[in-house]
VOFIZA-611612 format. One record per residue (C-alpha): residue in three letters; x, y, z. Coordinates in pm, whole numbers, padded with zeros to 5 digits, always signed. Layout:
AlaXYZ/...
This chain:
Met+04366+05598+02159/Ile+04030+05720+02022/Lys+04134+05620+01670/Lys+04222+05272+01798/Ile+03880+05235+01964/Ile+03703+05351+01648/Lys+03908+05106+01441/Ile+03820+04815+01674/Ser+03451+04917+01666/Ile+03449+04923+01287/Ile+03610+04577+01272/Ser+03359+04440+01526/Leu+03063+04582+01334/Gly+03205+04437+01016/Leu+03231+04091+01170/Ile+02874+04112+01304/Ala+02748+04220+00963/Ala+02941+03940+00792/Val+02797+03677+01029/Trp+02445+03814+00980/Leu+02484+03818+00601/Leu+02618+03461+00605/Lys+02325+03339+00816/Phe+02079+03532+00599/Ser+02232+03378+00288/Gln+02218+03025+00434/Asp+01860+03070+00554/Asn+01756+03189+00209/Arg+01936+02900+00041/Asn+01765+02654+00273/Lys+01425+02809+00209/Ala+01491+02806-00163/Thr+01606+02444-00187/Val+01425+02251+00087/Ser+01083+02127-00019/Gly+00899+01816+00075/Thr+00595+01660+00235/Thr+00485+01680+00597/Leu+00243+01456+00784/Ser+00040+01546+01090/Phe-00296+01483+01252/Asn-00598+01713+01241/Lys-00541+01792+01609/Thr-00250+01783+01852/Ser-00429+01568+02110/Gln-00739+01357+02152/Ser-00919+01326+02486/Gly-01149+01031+02537/Thr-01297+00775+02769/Val-01226+00407+02802/Gly-01436+00196+02566/Asn-01517+00475+02320/Glu-01402+00511+01961/Tyr-01270+00832+01799/Pro-01182+00933+01441/Leu-00842+01092+01373/Gly-00760+01256+01041/Ile-00408+01225+00898/Ile-00320+01547+00714/Val-00067+01562+00432/Asn+00094+01885+00306/Thr+00303+01836-00008/Asp+00441+02194-00022/Glu+00568+02243-00380/Asp+00584+01870-00459/Thr+00337+01635-00627/Ile+00298+01295-00461/Thr+00186+00959-00597/Ala+00221+00717-00306/Ala+00259+00696+00070/Glu+00392+00412+00284/Leu+00269+00477+00638/His+00424+00317+00945/Leu+00248+00414+01268/Lys+00362+00338+01623/Tyr+00130+00326+01924/Asp+00090+00165+02265/Ala-00124-00143+02203/Thr-00197-00175+02575/Ala-00358+00171+02576/Ile-00542+00194+02243/Asp-00653-00010+01944/Ile-00642+00118+01587/Val-00976-00020+01477/Ser-00957+00076+01110/Phe-00797+00298+00849/Thr-00995+00458+00565/Pro-00804+00621+00275/Gly-00900+00969+00160/Thr-00965+01058-00203/Ile-00617+01183-00292/Leu-00436+00847-00269/Pro-00729+00606-00289/Val-00554+00294-00420/Ile-00454+00054-00141/Leu-00121-00089-00259/Thr-00061-00285+00062/Pro-00358-00345+00298/Glu-00330-00223+00656/Asn-00147-00460+00884/His-00136-00450+01265/Asn+00137-00611+01470/Asn+00203-00541+01839/Gly+00173-00164+01840/Ala+00263-00106+01477/Met+00036-00041+01180/Thr+00142-00025+00817/Val-00048+00061+00500/Thr+00066+00171+00154/Leu-00147+00401-00062/Gly-00118+00514-00423/Ser-00283+00764-00652/Gln-00476+00682-00963/Pro-00227+00691-01256/Thr-00364+01018-01396/Thr-00427+01202-01069/Pro-00120+01258-00851/Phe-00176+01510-00572/Lys-00031+01847-00476/Gly-00155+02053-00182/Thr-00299+01991+00165/Ala-00571+01735+00233/Ile-00680+01439+00444/Leu-00462+01141+00352/Gly-00681+00904+00551/Thr-00878+00855+00871/Leu-00790+00634+01165/Lys-01058+00506+01400/Ile-00912+00436+01743/Lys-01059+00275+02054/Ile-00933+00365+02401/Lys-00868+00047+02601/Thr-00738+00172+02936/Ala-00717+00496+03133/Lys-00357+00539+03027/Asn-00215+00837+02837/Ser-00031+00744+02518/Ser+00043+00868+02168/Ile+00046+00775+01800/Ser+00349+00868+01592/Phe+00495+00809+01247/Ala+00789+00567+01242/Ser+01110+00667+01064/Thr+01033+00409+00794/Thr+00734+00615+00673/Gln+00793+00721+00313/Ile+00636+00946+00051/Ala+00691+00913-00324/Ala+00692+01237-00524/Val+00710+01305-00895/Gly+01067+01372-01008/Lys+01229+01259-00681/Asn+01403+00927-00620/Asn+01439+00973-00244/Asn+01189+00988+00041/Asp+00992+01312+00007/Leu+00881+01314+00373/Ile+01073+01586+00559/Ser+00883+01594+00890/Ser+00593+01440+01078/Thr+00399+01519+01394/Gly+00220+01263+01609/Ile-00079+01300+01838/Asp-00122+01260+02215/Ile-00406+01041+02342/Val-00541+01154+02681/Ala-00755+00880+02832/Ser-00988+00883+03129/Thr-01277+00692+03278/Ser-01499+01002+03295/Thr-01688+01178+03021/Ser-01461+01388+02803/Pro-01542+01683+02578/Thr-01672+01603+02235/Ser-01388+01566+01987/Thr-01349+01803+01695/Pro-01494+01658+01374/Ile-01249+01578+01097/Pro-01261+01850+00828/Thr-01455+01769+00514/Gln-01233+01657+00227/Thr-01187+01946-00013/Ser-00919+01813-00246/Pro-00985+01763-00619/Thr-01203+01461-00690/Ser-01004+01161-00809/Thr-01109+00861-01017/Pro-01301+00608-00800/Ile-01129+00278-00715/Pro-01253+00003-00952/Thr-01494-00229-00773/Gln-01354-00576-00701/Thr-01548-00839-00894/Ser-01523-01214-00881/Pro-01470-01416-01202/Thr-01830-01543-01183/Ser-01968-01194-01251/Thr-01925-00970-01554/Pro-01602-00772-01502/Ile-01642-00396-01472/Pro-01444-00237-01758/Thr-01138-00066-01613/Pro-00980+00210-01821/Ile-00612+00121-01868/Pro-00382+00424-01884/Thr-00299+00526-02237/Asp+00037+00612-02385/Val+00144+00970-02441/Pro+00193+01031-02817/Gly+00557+00985-02909/Glu+00639+00783-02596/Ser+00644+00407-02546/Ser+00539+00249-02219/Ser+00737-00017-02033/Val+00680-00393-02058/Leu+00668-00640-01768/Asn+00745-01002-01859/Tyr+00654-01220-01562/Lys+00613-01570-01421/Ile+00391-01634-01117/Ala+00249-01929-00926/Phe-00047-01968-00692/Ala+00051-02122-00357/Asn-00074-02472-00265/Val-00197-02563-00612/Asn-00119-02923-00715/Pro-00038-02909-01088/Asn-00164-03266-01129/Asp-00507-03182-00990/Ala-00580-02824-01090/Ser-00833-02846-01369/Cys-01024-02548-01226/Val-00725-02315-01215/Val-00834-02160-01543/Asn-00829-01791-01641/Trp-00784-01670-01284/Pro-00754-01290-01334/Leu-00475-01088-01176/Gln-00444-00727-01066/Phe-00107-00558-01124/Ile+00007-00235-00959/Val+00344-00098-01068/Leu+00532+00171-00878/Ala+00863+00350-00940/Asn+01020+00693-00907/Gly+00699+00868-00811/Gln+00476+00707-01077/Ser+00221+00430-01026/Ala-00038+00254-01242/Val-00307-00011-01191/Tyr-00406-00289-01436/Asn-00709-00508-01360/Asn-00846-00838-01494/Ile-00517-00948-01648/Val-00518-01317-01746/Pro-00173-01473-01805/Ser-00131-01597-02160/Asn+00056-01920-02079/Ser+00059-02194-01816/Glu+00280-02500-01778/Lys+00371-02760-01521/Thr+00720-02691-01387/Gly+00831-02935-01119/Ser+00576-02923-00839/Gln+00421-02596-00957/Leu+00173-02477-01216/Val+00351-02171-01355/Phe+00169-01888-01531/Ser+00346-01635-01751/Gly+00270-01336-01967/Ser+00391-01010-02112/Leu+00207-00700-01989/Arg+00240-00370-02175/Leu+00217-00109-01897/Asn+00029+00154-02093/Gly+00090+00499-01949/Phe+00381+00381-01728/Tyr+00728+00482-01851/Gln+00962+00400-01563/Thr+01239+00151-01641/Asn+01433+00121-01314/Asn+01368+00085-00940/Val+01033-00075-01026/Ala+00819-00271-00778/Val+00509-00468-00873/Phe+00213-00571-00655/Ile+00019-00875-00782/Lys-00316-00996-00650/Gly-00527-01296-00752/Pro-00907-01338-00740/Lys-00894-01523-00406/His-00546-01419-00297/Leu-00361-01157-00096/Gln-00173-00882-00275/Met+00198-00969-00292/Lys+00487-00728-00342/Tyr+00771-00827-00574/Gly+01086-00620-00592/Lys+01350-00850-00738/Asn+01396-01151-00965/Gly+01378-01493-00802/Gln+01232-01348-00483/Ser+01176-01623-00229/Gly+01022-01429+00063/Ala+00857-01101+00159/Tyr+01025-00793+00010/Asn+01043-00588+00329/Gln+01181-00273+00166/Ala+01048+00041+00003/Gly+01063+00066-00375/Gly+01196-00215-00591/Glu+01490-00337-00797/Leu+01321-00442-01121/Thr+01451-00301-01451/Leu+01225-00288-01757/Thr+01247-00183-02121/Asn+00975-00073-02364/Asp+01023-00381-02584/Ala+00877-00720-02492/Asn+01171-00889-02664/Thr+01437-00712-02455/Ser+01262-00655-02123/Pro+01377-00921-01870/Val+01150-01207-01770/Tyr+01101-01183-01393/Asp+01039-01511-01214/Phe+00829-01468-00898/Thr+00738-01835-00862/Asn+00969-01890-00562/Tyr+00728-01673-00363/Pro+00382-01792-00475/Ile+00075-01574-00436/Ile-00095-01660-00103/Pro-00461-01776-00122/Gly-00731-01709+00135/Asp-00877-01362+00073/Val-01214-01492-00040/Ser-01468-01276+00142/Gly-01530-00958+00338/Asp-01828-00762+00464/Thr-01999-00854+00137/Asp-02026-01230+00106/Gly-01773-01365-00145/Val-01612-01028-00222/Gln-01247-00972-00130/Asp-01148-00714+00130/Gly-00768-00735+00107/Met-00719-00938+00427/Ile-00724-01295+00553/Asn-00912-01325+00881/Gly-01200-01499+01053/Ile-01447-01390+00785/Asp-01254-01586+00523/Phe-01218-01888+00751/Thr-01594-01895+00817/Tyr-01669-01858+00445/Val-01446-02149+00344/Lys-01557-02370+00633/Asp-01925-02314+00548/Lys-01864-02401+00184/Val-01683-02722+00279/Gln-01955-02826+00526/Asn-02260-02728+00322/Asp-02153-02745-00043/His-01920-03046-00041/Val-02016-03223-00362/Ala-01857-03429-00636/Pro-01596-03239-00840/Ala-01739-02976-01073/Ala-01661-02964-01444/Ala-01311-02858-01543/Gly-01279-02481-01567/Thr-01556-02412-01313/Tyr-01480-02122-01081/Leu-01548-02179-00710/Gln-01447-01888-00485/Ala-01348-02104-00186/Asp-01173-02372-00393/Leu-00824-02259-00296/Asp-00631-02544-00461/Gly-00829-02533-00786/Asn-00929-02902-00785/Cys-01293-02818-00866/Gln-01420-02921-00522/Tyr-01473-02786-00171/Asn-01297-03012+00080/Thr-01094-03007+00402/Asn-00777-02927+00206/Asp-00918-02580+00137/Val-00956-02524+00512/Asn-00600-02645+00573/Ile-00466-02412+00303/Leu-00639-02118+00467/Lys-00479-02210+00801/Ile-00136-02213+00634/Ser-00200-01870+00484/Leu-00309-01728+00819/Gln+00009-01857+00985/Thr+00226-01713+00706/Lys+00083-01363+00745/Gln+00105-01370+01125/Asp+00481-01420+01095/Gln+00517-01128+00855/Leu+00505-00757+00940/Tyr+00510-00604+00593/
């Protein structure tokens, strides 16, 4: 009987040890293989009073990975708080898609400078919120939030933590200041310049010796331009941002090499060598004009907003074999003509732009200027400020109101 008990005890201990070893092995495998980026705020909650504004820092921790872009989707109760603004940090300073607010949702897409991806922990950006009512609420990251990391084709975000907003009508304790940015200094964002001023030279990424960068052959059109009356649509410079598989690059002051009348459109085309960019698949391109919103293109013949992460474009490193992508079915939307600085773009179409165009039409309505003259508020390129420019801006405003991304 004693031998039987001892035998059963030995078997039981063996099973316990086996289970423990299996769990230990699985835990170690998980720790060894799971890496990725986490997002959180610089505090777990924010107390405040109705009518006051508070800064909230968004913290990114990349663990062992190196990131190049972030597509943020935030959810909040629009009846309780307003997100007044979003300011990028220095680690992903390039705004690929400007912030957009729509009924309790905010989106913004950020990218690194081509030569400075980021690894570590730092402030990704700062929200400024305003408390509207004495109602407790929260801000959280939607499941569509994505992080691009070098060497990974999938979403690198593995977890995120939101923040509770505790509102009251009485005075609340002073909020904790956002920590000072301590990440490595990145290359400043090139200053937006209008075609009437001398362009600021922008260093284009260079090729790595022995490697050949990709080529983008493209066709684009500017919305609401009449090809029969567009003598001032001349040398309008474009900004290109390409993104794929954890790599991004920015190219400024690119003037298409060709233009031709095609049906009811004035179509511009060119071949852009993407120096320093070597991705050939899953490519997306963001294109912005001198008085236009930034548009995302992810597939050939695109006829509406590309409401998806990443892209479907395939490139080669030879201009003769790389496909020609036709984006003319989704023309670049005009209307971003001014911001806090008069006549300088801010990445949005709003009341500032409407006031700018309206003032130009009312105060500077003159006979048509000479062909090739650049007028910032001349949205149809007919060399004149008139009511059609105001109508075009109204159309652009309506288009963006119906679009979340």
